[in-house]
All heavy atoms as a GROMACS GRO file, in nm:
protein
  460
    1MET      N    1   7.663   1.355  -0.230
    1MET     CA    2   7.577   1.300  -0.320
    1MET      C    3   7.587   1.157  -0.327
    1MET      O    4   7.681   1.088  -0.364
    1MET     CB    5   7.612   1.354  -0.459
    1MET     CG    6   7.531   1.318  -0.571
    1MET     SD    7   7.624   1.373  -0.714
    1MET     CE    8   7.534   1.429  -0.842
    2THR      N    9   7.483   1.097  -0.282
    2THR     CA   10   7.474   0.944  -0.269
    2THR      C   11   7.376   0.895  -0.365
    2THR      O   12   7.274   0.948  -0.390
    2THR     CB   13   7.416   0.902  -0.124
    2THR    OG1   14   7.291   0.966  -0.105
    2THR    CG2   15   7.503   0.948  -0.011
    3THR      N   16   7.430   0.801  -0.445
    3THR     CA   17   7.343   0.730  -0.551
    3THR      C   18   7.305   0.600  -0.497
    3THR      O   19   7.395   0.501  -0.489
    3THR     CB   20   7.421   0.714  -0.684
    3THR    OG1   21   7.543   0.638  -0.653
    3THR    CG2   22   7.457   0.847  -0.742
    4GLU      N   23   7.188   0.594  -0.450
    4GLU     CA   24   7.129   0.454  -0.394
    4GLU      C   25   7.111   0.365  -0.503
    4GLU      O   26   7.038   0.398  -0.609
    4GLU     CB   27   6.993   0.483  -0.322
    4GLU     CG   28   7.010   0.579  -0.195
    4GLU     CD   29   6.886   0.607  -0.130
    4GLU    OE1   30   6.786   0.554  -0.178
    4GLU    OE2   31   6.883   0.674  -0.023
    5LYS      N   32   7.153   0.240  -0.494
    5LYS     CA   33   7.132   0.140  -0.583
    5LYS      C   34   6.998   0.085  -0.569
    5LYS      O   35   6.956   0.063  -0.453
    5LYS     CB   36   7.234   0.033  -0.564
    5LYS     CG   37   7.383   0.065  -0.576
    5LYS     CD   38   7.448  -0.010  -0.682
    5LYS     CE   39   7.595   0.042  -0.680
    5LYS     NZ   40   7.656   0.008  -0.820
    6LYS      N   41   6.929   0.053  -0.677
    6LYS     CA   42   6.800  -0.002  -0.677
    6LYS      C   43   6.790  -0.128  -0.747
    6LYS      O   44   6.869  -0.163  -0.832
    6LYS     CB   45   6.700   0.103  -0.744
    6LYS     CG   46   6.683   0.224  -0.682
    6LYS     CD   47   6.592   0.224  -0.572
    6LYS     CE   48   6.570   0.375  -0.525
    6LYS     NZ   49   6.469   0.375  -0.422
    7LEU      N   50   6.697  -0.214  -0.702
    7LEU     CA   51   6.677  -0.348  -0.765
    7LEU      C   52   6.537  -0.351  -0.808
    7LEU      O   53   6.452  -0.310  -0.735
    7LEU     CB   54   6.703  -0.469  -0.669
    7LEU     CG   55   6.848  -0.484  -0.609
    7LEU    CD1   56   6.843  -0.583  -0.496
    7LEU    CD2   57   6.918  -0.526  -0.723
    8THR      N   58   6.508  -0.392  -0.927
    8THR     CA   59   6.370  -0.403  -0.969
    8THR      C   60   6.334  -0.572  -0.972
    8THR      O   61   6.406  -0.642  -1.034
    8THR     CB   62   6.350  -0.370  -1.116
    8THR    OG1   63   6.384  -0.221  -1.117
    8THR    CG2   64   6.207  -0.367  -1.163
    9VAL      N   65   6.240  -0.604  -0.887
    9VAL     CA   66   6.200  -0.739  -0.861
    9VAL      C   67   6.059  -0.761  -0.930
    9VAL      O   68   5.976  -0.688  -0.903
    9VAL     CB   69   6.196  -0.773  -0.711
    9VAL    CG1   70   6.163  -0.922  -0.689
    9VAL    CG2   71   6.325  -0.733  -0.650
   10THR      N   72   6.052  -0.871  -1.009
   10THR     CA   73   5.927  -0.907  -1.083
   10THR      C   74   5.886  -1.050  -1.032
   10THR      O   75   5.968  -1.140  -1.035
   10THR     CB   76   5.949  -0.909  -1.229
   10THR    OG1   77   5.998  -0.781  -1.274
   10THR    CG2   78   5.815  -0.932  -1.292
   11LEU      N   79   5.774  -1.057  -0.983
   11LEU     CA   80   5.708  -1.190  -0.951
   11LEU      C   81   5.683  -1.268  -1.074
   11LEU      O   82   5.595  -1.224  -1.162
   11LEU     CB   83   5.586  -1.182  -0.863
   11LEU     CG   84   5.533  -1.305  -0.802
   11LEU    CD1   85   5.633  -1.360  -0.706
   11LEU    CD2   86   5.397  -1.275  -0.727
   12VAL      N   87   5.749  -1.376  -1.111
   12VAL     CA   88   5.725  -1.449  -1.224
   12VAL      C   89   5.651  -1.588  -1.207
   12VAL      O   90   5.602  -1.647  -1.298
   12VAL     CB   91   5.855  -1.478  -1.309
   12VAL    CG1   92   5.912  -1.348  -1.346
   12VAL    CG2   93   5.960  -1.553  -1.219
   13ARG      N   94   5.640  -1.636  -1.082
   13ARG     CA   95   5.569  -1.760  -1.053
   13ARG      C   96   5.466  -1.737  -0.932
   13ARG      O   97   5.499  -1.642  -0.857
   13ARG     CB   98   5.666  -1.876  -1.016
   13ARG     CG   99   5.745  -1.923  -1.131
   13ARG     CD  100   5.834  -2.051  -1.099
   13ARG     NE  101   5.741  -2.156  -1.044
   13ARG     CZ  102   5.776  -2.268  -0.971
   13ARG    NH1  103   5.909  -2.273  -0.962
   13ARG    NH2  104   5.701  -2.350  -0.949
   14SER      N  105   5.368  -1.817  -0.928
   14SER     CA  106   5.271  -1.785  -0.831
   14SER      C  107   5.323  -1.844  -0.685
   14SER      O  108   5.377  -1.954  -0.692
   14SER     CB  109   5.141  -1.854  -0.863
   14SER     OG  110   5.049  -1.855  -0.763
   15PRO      N  111   5.300  -1.771  -0.596
   15PRO     CA  112   5.337  -1.831  -0.454
   15PRO      C  113   5.237  -1.925  -0.403
   15PRO      O  114   5.259  -1.983  -0.286
   15PRO     CB  115   5.341  -1.702  -0.367
   15PRO     CG  116   5.258  -1.611  -0.436
   15PRO     CD  117   5.262  -1.639  -0.574
   16ILE      N  118   5.129  -1.946  -0.482
   16ILE     CA  119   5.026  -2.050  -0.417
   16ILE      C  120   5.092  -2.183  -0.409
   16ILE      O  121   5.160  -2.233  -0.497
   16ILE     CB  122   4.909  -2.063  -0.520
   16ILE    CG1  123   4.826  -1.930  -0.521
   16ILE    CG2  124   4.822  -2.180  -0.491
   16ILE    CD1  125   4.736  -1.919  -0.628
   17GLY      N  126   5.072  -2.256  -0.295
   17GLY     CA  127   5.134  -2.388  -0.282
   17GLY      C  128   5.272  -2.382  -0.227
   17GLY      O  129   5.334  -2.477  -0.207
   18THR      N  130   5.318  -2.259  -0.194
   18THR     CA  131   5.458  -2.251  -0.131
   18THR      C  132   5.445  -2.233   0.020
   18THR      O  133   5.336  -2.219   0.072
   18THR     CB  134   5.524  -2.125  -0.194
   18THR    OG1  135   5.466  -2.013  -0.159
   18THR    CG2  136   5.553  -2.142  -0.339
   19LYS      N  137   5.548  -2.233   0.096
   19LYS     CA  138   5.544  -2.221   0.239
   19LYS      C  139   5.488  -2.078   0.276
   19LYS      O  140   5.511  -1.985   0.196
   19LYS     CB  141   5.687  -2.228   0.298
   19LYS     CG  142   5.750  -2.363   0.292
   19LYS     CD  143   5.892  -2.363   0.352
   19LYS     CE  144   5.952  -2.484   0.361
   19LYS     NZ  145   6.081  -2.486   0.416
   20GLU      N  146   5.426  -2.084   0.394
   20GLU     CA  147   5.364  -1.949   0.431
   20GLU      C  148   5.471  -1.845   0.449
   20GLU      O  149   5.447  -1.723   0.413
   20GLU     CB  150   5.297  -1.982   0.563
   20GLU     CG  151   5.223  -1.848   0.621
   20GLU     CD  152   5.128  -1.797   0.535
   20GLU    OE1  153   5.044  -1.869   0.472
   20GLU    OE2  154   5.114  -1.669   0.525
   21SER      N  155   5.592  -1.878   0.497
   21SER     CA  156   5.695  -1.777   0.517
   21SER      C  157   5.741  -1.729   0.382
   21SER      O  158   5.781  -1.603   0.366
   21SER     CB  159   5.816  -1.838   0.584
   21SER     OG  160   5.877  -1.938   0.518
   22HIS      N  161   5.734  -1.803   0.270
   22HIS     CA  162   5.783  -1.753   0.150
   22HIS      C  163   5.670  -1.668   0.082
   22HIS      O  164   5.694  -1.555   0.026
   22HIS     CB  165   5.804  -1.872   0.046
   22HIS     CG  166   5.916  -1.957   0.084
   22HIS    ND1  167   5.989  -2.039  -0.019
   22HIS    CD2  168   5.984  -1.969   0.198
   22HIS    CE1  169   6.099  -2.088   0.038
   22HIS    NE2  170   6.091  -2.054   0.158
   23ARG      N  171   5.535  -1.695   0.107
   23ARG     CA  172   5.425  -1.610   0.063
   23ARG      C  173   5.447  -1.470   0.146
   23ARG      O  174   5.424  -1.368   0.086
   23ARG     CB  175   5.285  -1.676   0.093
   23ARG     CG  176   5.262  -1.786   0.005
   23ARG     CD  177   5.123  -1.829   0.005
   23ARG     NE  178   5.073  -1.871   0.139
   23ARG     CZ  179   5.074  -2.007   0.171
   23ARG    NH1  180   5.105  -2.101   0.072
   23ARG    NH2  181   5.036  -2.039   0.291
   24ALA      N  182   5.483  -1.482   0.273
   24ALA     CA  183   5.497  -1.357   0.348
   24ALA      C  184   5.603  -1.276   0.294
   24ALA      O  185   5.603  -1.146   0.293
   24ALA     CB  186   5.513  -1.389   0.497
   25THR      N  187   5.721  -1.336   0.248
   25THR     CA  188   5.835  -1.270   0.203
   25THR      C  189   5.788  -1.196   0.066
   25THR      O  190   5.836  -1.085   0.042
   25THR     CB  191   5.954  -1.372   0.174
   25THR    OG1  192   5.980  -1.433   0.297
   25THR    CG2  193   6.068  -1.298   0.125
   26VAL      N  194   5.709  -1.262  -0.017
   26VAL     CA  195   5.662  -1.205  -0.140
   26VAL      C  196   5.586  -1.082  -0.116
   26VAL      O  197   5.615  -0.969  -0.168
   26VAL     CB  198   5.580  -1.297  -0.218
   26VAL    CG1  199   5.509  -1.226  -0.337
   26VAL    CG2  200   5.665  -1.421  -0.283
   27ARG      N  201   5.498  -1.069  -0.008
   27ARG     CA  202   5.425  -0.964   0.031
   27ARG      C  203   5.506  -0.862   0.082
   27ARG      O  204   5.494  -0.735   0.062
   27ARG     CB  205   5.308  -1.003   0.126
   27ARG     CG  206   5.201  -1.081   0.073
   27ARG     CD  207   5.117  -1.030  -0.048
   27ARG     NE  208   5.041  -0.916   0.016
   27ARG     CZ  209   5.030  -0.809  -0.038
   27ARG    NH1  210   5.096  -0.767  -0.148
   27ARG    NH2  211   4.958  -0.708   0.024
   28GLY      N  212   5.616  -0.890   0.163
   28GLY     CA  213   5.701  -0.804   0.230
   28GLY      C  214   5.779  -0.730   0.131
   28GLY      O  215   5.825  -0.620   0.141
   29LEU      N  216   5.805  -0.791   0.005
   29LEU     CA  217   5.876  -0.715  -0.100
   29LEU      C  218   5.787  -0.631  -0.184
   29LEU      O  219   5.836  -0.560  -0.273
   29LEU     CB  220   5.940  -0.830  -0.188
   29LEU     CG  221   6.063  -0.894  -0.130
   29LEU    CD1  222   6.111  -1.005  -0.226
   29LEU    CD2  223   6.184  -0.802  -0.108
   30GLY      N  224   5.668  -0.628  -0.148
   30GLY     CA  225   5.564  -0.539  -0.211
   30GLY      C  226   5.519  -0.598  -0.340
   30GLY      O  227   5.471  -0.520  -0.428
   31LEU      N  228   5.525  -0.725  -0.365
   31LEU     CA  229   5.473  -0.792  -0.478
   31LEU      C  230   5.331  -0.852  -0.455
   31LEU      O  231   5.312  -0.910  -0.351
   31LEU     CB  232   5.562  -0.913  -0.518
   31LEU     CG  233   5.711  -0.870  -0.545
   31LEU    CD1  234   5.801  -0.984  -0.564
   31LEU    CD2  235   5.718  -0.781  -0.672
   32ARG      N  236   5.251  -0.833  -0.559
   32ARG     CA  237   5.110  -0.887  -0.539
   32ARG      C  238   5.082  -1.000  -0.639
   32ARG      O  239   5.095  -1.117  -0.596
   32ARG     CB  240   5.014  -0.768  -0.560
   32ARG     CG  241   5.010  -0.656  -0.446
   32ARG     CD  242   4.901  -0.566  -0.473
   32ARG     NE  243   4.886  -0.481  -0.362
   32ARG     CZ  244   4.796  -0.499  -0.272
   32ARG    NH1  245   4.700  -0.602  -0.286
   32ARG    NH2  246   4.773  -0.417  -0.168
   33GLY      N  247   5.045  -0.968  -0.759
   33GLY     CA  248   5.011  -1.082  -0.852
   33GLY      C  249   5.120  -1.104  -0.950
   33GLY      O  250   5.233  -1.037  -0.939
   34ILE      N  251   5.110  -1.203  -1.031
   34ILE     CA  252   5.219  -1.236  -1.120
   34ILE      C  253   5.242  -1.120  -1.218
   34ILE      O  254   5.152  -1.048  -1.247
   34ILE     CB  255   5.173  -1.347  -1.214
   34ILE    CG1  256   5.135  -1.477  -1.113
   34ILE    CG2  257   5.266  -1.387  -1.320
   34ILE    CD1  258   5.213  -1.590  -1.147
   35ASN      N  259   5.370  -1.097  -1.252
   35ASN     CA  260   5.414  -0.992  -1.327
   35ASN      C  261   5.416  -0.841  -1.254
   35ASN      O  262   5.445  -0.738  -1.329
   35ASN     CB  263   5.341  -0.969  -1.459
   35ASN     CG  264   5.391  -1.078  -1.559
   35ASN    OD1  265   5.494  -1.131  -1.547
   35ASN    ND2  266   5.300  -1.131  -1.637
   36SER      N  267   5.385  -0.851  -1.131
   36SER     CA  268   5.396  -0.722  -1.059
   36SER      C  269   5.534  -0.700  -1.027
   36SER      O  270   5.622  -0.780  -1.013
   36SER     CB  271   5.316  -0.730  -0.915
   36SER     OG  272   5.370  -0.820  -0.834
   37LYS      N  273   5.566  -0.569  -1.024
   37LYS     CA  274   5.704  -0.522  -1.007
   37LYS      C  275   5.722  -0.433  -0.891
   37LYS      O  276   5.631  -0.366  -0.843
   37LYS     CB  277   5.758  -0.440  -1.142
   37LYS     CG  278   5.763  -0.518  -1.256
   37LYS     CD  279   5.813  -0.437  -1.376
   37LYS     CE  280   5.792  -0.485  -1.510
   37LYS     NZ  281   5.839  -0.616  -1.550
   38SER      N  282   5.833  -0.440  -0.828
   38SER     CA  283   5.857  -0.347  -0.708
   38SER      C  284   6.012  -0.306  -0.722
   38SER      O  285   6.103  -0.388  -0.749
   38SER     CB  286   5.846  -0.437  -0.589
   38SER     OG  287   5.856  -0.348  -0.474
   39GLU      N  288   6.030  -0.182  -0.698
   39GLU     CA  289   6.169  -0.121  -0.704
   39GLU      C  290   6.210  -0.099  -0.569
   39GLU      O  291   6.145  -0.027  -0.476
   39GLU     CB  292   6.170   0.010  -0.783
   39GLU     CG  293   6.310   0.053  -0.802
   39GLU     CD  294   6.309   0.176  -0.902
   39GLU    OE1  295   6.272   0.152  -1.016
   39GLU    OE2  296   6.345   0.287  -0.857
   40LEU      N  297   6.329  -0.162  -0.521
   40LEU     CA  298   6.358  -0.162  -0.388
   40LEU      C  299   6.515  -0.119  -0.367
   40LEU      O  300   6.575  -0.138  -0.476
   40LEU     CB  301   6.362  -0.310  -0.321
   40LEU     CG  302   6.211  -0.378  -0.341
   40LEU    CD1  303   6.230  -0.527  -0.327
   40LEU    CD2  304   6.122  -0.325  -0.241
   41GLN      N  305   6.545  -0.074  -0.252
   41GLN     CA  306   6.686  -0.048  -0.228
   41GLN      C  307   6.764  -0.166  -0.216
   41GLN      O  308   6.725  -0.268  -0.179
   41GLN     CB  309   6.698   0.037  -0.096
   41GLN     CG  310   6.640   0.169  -0.098
   41GLN     CD  311   6.661   0.250   0.017
   41GLN    OE1  312   6.690   0.185   0.132
   41GLN    NE2  313   6.676   0.382   0.017
   42ASP      N  314   6.895  -0.155  -0.258
   42ASP     CA  315   6.990  -0.276  -0.260
   42ASP      C  316   7.046  -0.272  -0.122
   42ASP      O  317   7.151  -0.225  -0.098
   42ASP     CB  318   7.088  -0.257  -0.378
   42ASP     CG  319   7.163  -0.384  -0.383
   42ASP    OD1  320   7.146  -0.484  -0.320
   42ASP    OD2  321   7.265  -0.381  -0.468
   43THR      N  322   6.983  -0.352  -0.026
   43THR     CA  323   7.038  -0.365   0.099
   43THR      C  324   7.061  -0.523   0.136
   43THR      O  325   6.991  -0.597   0.068
   43THR     CB  326   6.942  -0.303   0.212
   43THR    OG1  327   6.817  -0.396   0.207
   43THR    CG2  328   6.915  -0.159   0.198
   44PRO      N  329   7.132  -0.549   0.231
   44PRO     CA  330   7.150  -0.694   0.266
   44PRO      C  331   7.030  -0.767   0.310
   44PRO      O  332   7.000  -0.878   0.272
   44PRO     CB  333   7.254  -0.696   0.384
   44PRO     CG  334   7.329  -0.561   0.365
   44PRO     CD  335   7.232  -0.466   0.304
   45ALA      N  336   6.932  -0.692   0.360
   45ALA     CA  337   6.800  -0.748   0.407
   45ALA      C  338   6.722  -0.788   0.280
   45ALA      O  339   6.662  -0.898   0.282
   45ALA     CB  340   6.729  -0.653   0.505
   46VAL      N  341   6.721  -0.684   0.192
   46VAL     CA  342   6.639  -0.713   0.070
   46VAL      C  343   6.698  -0.828  -0.010
   46VAL      O  344   6.629  -0.909  -0.063
   46VAL     CB  345   6.626  -0.587  -0.011
   46VAL    CG1  346   6.573  -0.615  -0.148
   46VAL    CG2  347   6.538  -0.486   0.060
   47ARG      N  348   6.828  -0.832  -0.021
   47ARG     CA  349   6.901  -0.930  -0.090
   47ARG      C  350   6.870  -1.071  -0.038
   47ARG      O  351   6.850  -1.174  -0.098
   47ARG     CB  352   7.047  -0.916  -0.088
   47ARG     CG  353   7.085  -0.806  -0.174
   47ARG     CD  354   7.181  -0.843  -0.279
   47ARG     NE  355   7.217  -0.739  -0.367
   47ARG     CZ  356   7.275  -0.752  -0.479
   47ARG    NH1  357   7.311  -0.870  -0.517
   47ARG    NH2  358   7.299  -0.648  -0.550
   48GLY      N  359   6.865  -1.076   0.097
   48GLY     CA  360   6.827  -1.196   0.172
   48GLY      C  361   6.686  -1.258   0.135
   48GLY      O  362   6.663  -1.366   0.125
   49MET      N  363   6.594  -1.160   0.139
   49MET     CA  364   6.461  -1.184   0.102
   49MET      C  365   6.451  -1.244  -0.044
   49MET      O  366   6.370  -1.342  -0.068
   49MET     CB  367   6.364  -1.064   0.119
   49MET     CG  368   6.356  -1.020   0.270
   49MET     SD  369   6.277  -0.866   0.285
   49MET     CE  370   6.101  -0.911   0.264
   50ILE      N  371   6.516  -1.164  -0.125
   50ILE     CA  372   6.513  -1.221  -0.266
   50ILE      C  373   6.577  -1.359  -0.286
   50ILE      O  374   6.531  -1.448  -0.352
   50ILE     CB  375   6.591  -1.111  -0.357
   50ILE    CG1  376   6.512  -0.988  -0.363
   50ILE    CG2  377   6.611  -1.177  -0.498
   50ILE    CD1  378   6.582  -0.869  -0.430
   51ASN      N  379   6.691  -1.388  -0.210
   51ASN     CA  380   6.751  -1.509  -0.216
   51ASN      C  381   6.660  -1.621  -0.164
   51ASN      O  382   6.662  -1.732  -0.217
   51ASN     CB  383   6.878  -1.506  -0.130
   51ASN     CG  384   6.962  -1.633  -0.149
   51ASN    OD1  385   6.978  -1.685  -0.259
   51ASN    ND2  386   7.014  -1.675  -0.046
   52LYS      N  387   6.570  -1.593  -0.069
   52LYS     CA  388   6.487  -1.693  -0.010
   52LYS      C  389   6.379  -1.735  -0.110
   52LYS      O  390   6.334  -1.846  -0.122
   52LYS     CB  391   6.427  -1.621   0.117
   52LYS     CG  392   6.322  -1.723   0.183
   52LYS     CD  393   6.271  -1.653   0.312
   52LYS     CE  394   6.184  -1.742   0.387
   52LYS     NZ  395   6.137  -1.683   0.520
   53ILE      N  396   6.326  -1.637  -0.203
   53ILE     CA  397   6.223  -1.677  -0.288
   53ILE      C  398   6.278  -1.656  -0.438
   53ILE      O  399   6.200  -1.624  -0.516
   53ILE     CB  400   6.106  -1.580  -0.262
   53ILE    CG1  401   6.143  -1.421  -0.284
   53ILE    CG2  402   6.032  -1.605  -0.129
   53ILE    CD1  403   6.013  -1.346  -0.296
   54SER      N  404   6.404  -1.684  -0.458
   54SER     CA  405   6.454  -1.667  -0.588
   54SER      C  406   6.390  -1.744  -0.698
   54SER      O  407   6.398  -1.717  -0.816
   54SER     CB  408   6.619  -1.702  -0.591
   54SER     OG  409   6.630  -1.842  -0.542
   55TYR      N  410   6.336  -1.859  -0.661
   55TYR     CA  411   6.267  -1.943  -0.753
   55TYR      C  412   6.130  -1.881  -0.805
   55TYR      O  413   6.065  -1.930  -0.894
   55TYR     CB  414   6.242  -2.089  -0.699
   55TYR     CG  415   6.150  -2.098  -0.577
   55TYR    CD1  416   6.022  -2.129  -0.596
   55TYR    CD2  417   6.200  -2.052  -0.459
   55TYR    CE1  418   5.939  -2.132  -0.481
   55TYR    CE2  419   6.126  -2.067  -0.339
   55TYR     CZ  420   5.986  -2.110  -0.362
   55TYR     OH  421   5.906  -2.118  -0.248
   56LEU      N  422   6.088  -1.772  -0.734
   56LEU     CA  423   5.961  -1.712  -0.773
   56LEU      C  424   5.975  -1.578  -0.844
   56LEU      O  425   5.871  -1.534  -0.904
   56LEU     CB  426   5.881  -1.686  -0.644
   56LEU     CG  427   5.834  -1.807  -0.558
   56LEU    CD1  428   5.766  -1.756  -0.433
   56LEU    CD2  429   5.733  -1.889  -0.651
   57VAL      N  430   6.088  -1.526  -0.841
   57VAL     CA  431   6.123  -1.386  -0.888
   57VAL      C  432   6.223  -1.379  -0.984
   57VAL      O  433   6.307  -1.474  -0.992
   57VAL     CB  434   6.143  -1.284  -0.772
   57VAL    CG1  435   6.031  -1.282  -0.673
   57VAL    CG2  436   6.269  -1.326  -0.697
   58LYS      N  437   6.220  -1.257  -1.064
   58LYS     CA  438   6.324  -1.227  -1.150
   58LYS      C  439   6.380  -1.095  -1.104
   58LYS      O  440   6.299  -0.998  -1.082
   58LYS     CB  441   6.279  -1.230  -1.292
   58LYS     CG  442   6.383  -1.196  -1.394
   58LYS     CD  443   6.339  -1.206  -1.539
   58LYS     CE  444   6.237  -1.102  -1.578
   58LYS     NZ  445   6.190  -1.103  -1.712
   59VAL      N  446   6.504  -1.060  -1.107
   59VAL     CA  447   6.570  -0.944  -1.053
   59VAL      C  448   6.642  -0.875  -1.176
   59VAL      O  449   6.723  -0.940  -1.247
   59VAL     CB  450   6.668  -0.968  -0.941
   59VAL    CG1  451   6.724  -0.841  -0.896
   59VAL    CG2  452   6.608  -1.047  -0.836
   60LEU      N  453   6.622  -0.740  -1.196
   60LEU     CA  454   6.678  -0.673  -1.291
   60LEU      C  455   6.762  -0.560  -1.225
   60LEU      O  456   6.743  -0.512  -1.131
   60LEU     CB  457   6.571  -0.604  -1.386
   60LEU     CG  458   6.487  -0.702  -1.462
   60LEU    CD1  459   6.378  -0.617  -1.534
   60LEU    CD2  460   6.570  -0.784  -1.551
   0.00000   0.00000   0.00000
């Protein structure tokens, strides 16, 4: 019985005007517009992506 940890990520700032790689990271996390939410597995790769765009998102 494995309980996978989940992270809920919410886009709170617009990626307009940010680096192209940061915009690509936002899309890679499955986020579209402001206040869109995405539930992701808690993996090192996802944590790294969140860390890269931490100024744009809120994590619950």
